[in-house]
N, C-alpha and C positions, 0 to 999 in steps of 0.2 A: 607118094609118088617120088621116084628117083630120076635124076637126070645126070647124064654124063656128057659134057660138051665135047664136040669134035675139035681136034687141034686146029687152031687158027680161026675158028668161027667165033664171031662176037654174038654172045647170047644176050638178047635184050629182054629185060623184065621191068615191071612197074616198080617193085620194091624188092630189095635183097636184104636178108638178115645174115650177118656174118657170125657164125658160132652156133652150134647145136647143143650147148649146155642148157641148163634150166631156164636162164633168162632169155636166151635166144629163142627157145621153144615157146616161151610165154609170149614174146613179141610176135612170133608167127601166128600163134593161136589168136592173139588179139586182132591182128589184121584180118584173119579169116572170119572172126566174129563180126567184123564190119563189112564182110562180103568182098574183101579185096584179095587179089591173088598175091602170093608171096613165095619166094624161093629162098631156102636156107643153104648157105655155103658153109661146109664144115671141113676143117683141115684134116681131121682124122678119117680113117676108113669106116665104112658102114659097120655097125655093131661094136665099135670101139667102147671099151669100158675103162674108166680111170679108177685107180685104186683108192681104197679108203672110204669112210662114210662121208667125209667133207661136211657140207651143210646138212645138219640133221634136224634143225628146229624150225618148224613152219608156224608162224603166228596165225591167229584166227583171221586177222585182216587180210593176210596173204591167201588163206583158204577161200575167203569170200571173193577176192578178186578172181581166183581161178574158177570158182563156180560161175561167176559172171561171164567169163570168157568161154567156158565150156561146161554147161550145166552138169552138175554131179561130180565134177573133178575134185573139188575141195573135199566133198564127202568121201570120195574114193581114197584120197590120201589119208584122212584121219581115221578111216576104218582100218587101214593097213598099218598105221603108225601106233605109237605108244603115247598114252596120256598118263603121266605120273602125277598123283594127287599130292604127294607129301614132299616138302622141302625142309631140309635140315642144314644148319650151319654150326660149325664147331670152331672153337679157339683153343689151340694147344690141347685138343682132345675133349674139352668141355663143350657140351651142347649149349649154344647161346640163342638158338632160334629153332623152332619147329612149328610147322603148320600143315594141316591136311585139309585140302579143299574138297567140296562135294563133287561127285561125278556130274558131268554136264547133263542138263535136262534133255530128254528125248527130243530129237528134231532141232537141237541147237548146236552151234559150233563150240568145241572146246576152246580154251585159251590158246592151245597150240596142239600140234601133233609132232612126234619125233620119229623119223625114219631116215635111213641113209639116202644121200643124194642120188646114188645110182638107181635106187627104186623110184625116187621122185622123177628122175629123167625118163625112166621107162614108161611111167604112166603119162607123162607129158608127150612123149614121142608117139605113143599109141593114139592119143587124142589128136595130135597134129596130123598124122597120116590119115585118120578117119575124116578130118576136116578138109583134106585136099591140099595140104602143104606140100610143095615140091622140095626135094632134098638133092643136093649135089655133094658128093663125098670126095675126100682127098683134094680139097680146093683151098690150100693154104694161101692166103692173100699176101702178095708181095708189093704191089703198087696200087695206089689209090689217087685218082685225079678227080676233083670235084669243082664244078663251076656252075654258072647260072643255067646251063643246059642239062645238067645231070651229073651222074657219077660213073666213072669208068674204072674197073678193077681188073688187075692182071694177077694171076696166081704164079706160084713158083714153078709150076709145070707148064706155064705159058698159055693157060686158058684165059679167055677174055670175056668179061661181063660188062653190061651197061644197064643202068637203072636210073629212074627219076630220083629215088631216095634209097639210102642205105641205113639200116640200124645195126650198129656195131656192138656185138655181144661176145667179142672174142677174147675176153678174160684179162687177167692182170698184165699180161705181156702184149696186149693188143697191138697188132701190126697196123690196124686201121687208125687207131689213135695216133701212133707215131707218124703215119703217112700224112695225116691232115695237120700235123704240127701242134697238136695239143700237148701241153706240159702238165705233169702231175705236181701239185703243190702240197707240202706237208713234210712229215718226217717219219723216222723209224726209231723206236725205242731200242736201247742197247740190250735190254733183258731178253732172255730166251725162255721158250716154253717147249715142252714135249707133249704131243698129243698121240694117244694110243687108242686103237680100236681093239676091243676084246669080245670075242664071240661068247654068247651065253652058254652056260653049262647045260647038259642034258637034264640035270636035276638042279635047278637054280638054288643058290644059297643066299643071294643078295635080294633084299626087298626092292621093288621098283620105286625108288625114291631118288631125288637129286640131293647130293651131299656136297657142300663146300667146306673145306677145312682151311682155316687160317693156321699157319705154323703147325702143320701136322707133326706130332711128336715122333712118329715112326719113320719119318724121312728128314730128320734133322731140321725141323721147323720150316720146311718148304710148304707153299700153298698147294692144295690139291682139289680139283673139281672132278666129281664122279657123276655121270649123267646116263640114264638108260635111253636106248633107242630100240626100234624094232629089230630084234635078233641079237642085241649085244649091248655093250657099254662103251662110252667115251670117257677116257680118263686124261685129264690135263695136269701136268706137273709144272709148276713155276720154278725155274732155276734161280739160284742166288748168285751174287757176284763171286767169281772164281770157279764156278762150275764149268765142266767141259761138256757141251751139248752132245758131241759125238760119242763120248764115253757113256753118258746116261741114256742115250738113244740106241746104243748097241744092244744086241740080243741079251747079253749077260746083264748089262746095266738095267734094261727095262724089266727083266725078270726079277732082279733084286728089289727094286723099289715097288713094283706091282705086288710082289709077295708081302710087302710091308703094309700096303693100304687096302688090299682086297682079300677075300677069303681064299683058302687053298684051292688050287686047280685053275683059277682064272688066268694066271700069268702064262700058263701053257697054251692058252687059246688066243694069243695075240695075233691079229690079222693085218694090222697096219700100224706103222710108226712114222711120225713126221715131226720136224722141229719148225718153229716159227718165231717171229718177233712181231710185236705190236706195230702195225702200220697205220698211219693216219694221213692218207693221201686222197686228194680230190682234184679232178681235172679242172684246169682254169676256165674251161668252157666246155659245155656238153654238146656242142655242135661245131662243124667246120665253118670257116668264114662265109662260104656260099650258102650255108644253111641247107645243105643237102644230106649231110651225114650226121646221125644222132648217136651219141654214146650212151650205153646203158650197162648196168651191173658193174663188174670189176674192170671193164674197159674205162669206166668213169670214176670209180672210187674204190679204195681198199681200206677196210676196217679190221680191227682185231676181232677174233671169233667171239670173245666174251660179249654177251648181249644179243648175239644172233642177228646182226645188222646187215650182213652181206646179202644173202638171198632175199631177206624180207624187205630190203630196199630195192633190190634189183627187179623184183616182180612189179612193183608200181612204176619203176623206171620204164619197164618194157610196155606196160599198158599205156602210160602217158606218151611214149614215143610213137606207138602205133596210132593213137588218137591224133597226135600232131601230124603224122604223115597223111592220114585220111583227110584231115582238114586242109592240109597244104595241097593235096591232089585235087580237092574240090574247089579250091580258091580260083576266082576268076582272074586275079592279077598276081603277078610275081611278088609284089609287096605284101599282099595278104598271105601268100604262102610262106614267106619269110617270117611274118609275124607269128604264125602258128608254131614254127620251129623255135623261134626266139622264146615264146612263152614256155614251151617245154624245157628249154635249156635253163632258163632262170629258175623255174619252179623246182626242177629236180636237183639243180646245184644247191639251192637253198636247203632241200631235204638232206642232201649229202653233207653239207656243212653242219647241220644239226646233229647228224649221226656221228660225224667226226668229233665234234665237241663232247658228245655224250660218251664216246669211247675214251676220250681223253680224261674225263672225270673218273671213269673206271680204272684207267691206268694209274692215275694219281693215288688211287686207293690201294691198288695191288702192289705198286712199287712206291711205298710212302716215304715222305720226308721224315726225319726224326720226330717232328712235331705231329705229323699225321699218324705215325706209328704209335705214339703215346696216346693219341686220341682213340685209336682202335683198341688198345689195351685197356684203357679206362672204361670204354663202352663194354668190353667183354667182362670186366670185373663186375659191372652192374647188371649184365644180362644173365639169364632171361627175365629176371624179376622186373627190371626196367624195360617196359614194352617198347619205348621209343628207341632206346639203345639197341635192343634186340633186333628191331625191324631195320634200323640203319645198317647194322652189321650184315644182315641178309641181303639188302637191296644194293648197297654201294658197289660191290664188285662188278656189277653189270652196267653201271651208269644209269642215267635217267631212263625211265621205262617208257617214255613216249616213242611212238613210231611215226615219224614225220612223213606224211604223204604229200602229193602235189596239192591237195586241197586243205588239209588240216593236220593236226597232231592228235592221233588216237591214243587213248590210254587203255591199258589192259592189266 
């Protein structure tokens, strides 16, 4: 269901979700799963598509949450995604780790599925529409006022909305977060990475395996990650001090280093190129002082892509926020309503701090001190015969493998 507010009219709703990305859509689905009405405000136009694969790796715990909110949704995602069984790690061209896992048993979840975010969003949106979620497009939030009586939002176009609660899923540049005065705490690493999407060849020549290269000899010792997803490949190049990100991310630059790390033909099928730095940012509070606005996903935290912690922490954020809103709406006293939101804010900030620290451990491994670099080289000399050294080289680039939810830390 779509809604276009008339100019000057104040639209009153029980709960608003700001942002129609995957986390906002999950929040809306969660509210509908509890039988509550919800309207999603999206800054972009209807049918907008953002470039690139973005979040491609969906953990089994995330699939289970999606199935809980919309039965069959998790299964739908993994049926359309890619599950790669084999993981390989190399050091200066030498294979130091290799393992092939069995296929998931029938009727069970795989450990993950890998498909582009644009496809994930499409399936989520279709489910949200079927569940009766209302959407309002071209509603870029400009002003937010929250107090004990509720939340009032004004858009850049002058549209006005009022709600009892707002779940803000409006991304890394969240206007809602800025309006409620929440600050992001943490830092940014100086190192640069280039991420490239490559469409699959009509006759594939790459096995569907995940490869990580320490000090790839074909690109002057830079680290390289190669991951399949439905329809293509994600390739990450870690730059070294003195590299020019713009040059290496240019069409000629990308083709040159892709030709060095992929079989012939793939570099000609590049569909998206982006650069990034490791961010380790967490909101100082996941709710506004009045406890009417709840921050989720990248509105609340920013992590490096290694370890796939963004979407996979944003989805439990969204479910927890919806649960808190439902409890707050049912509370008989304002103090009880505040307590529901307080509990959400504490639990999900704790989860975000866990993920931030885990990403920090990965960063320390990927951009090592001289002592850590010597440790990595020594382990590579012993691997793969030394199983402990081999496994450490495989696991360390992604940080601790726990996924901290509001309730516990799951292992996969």
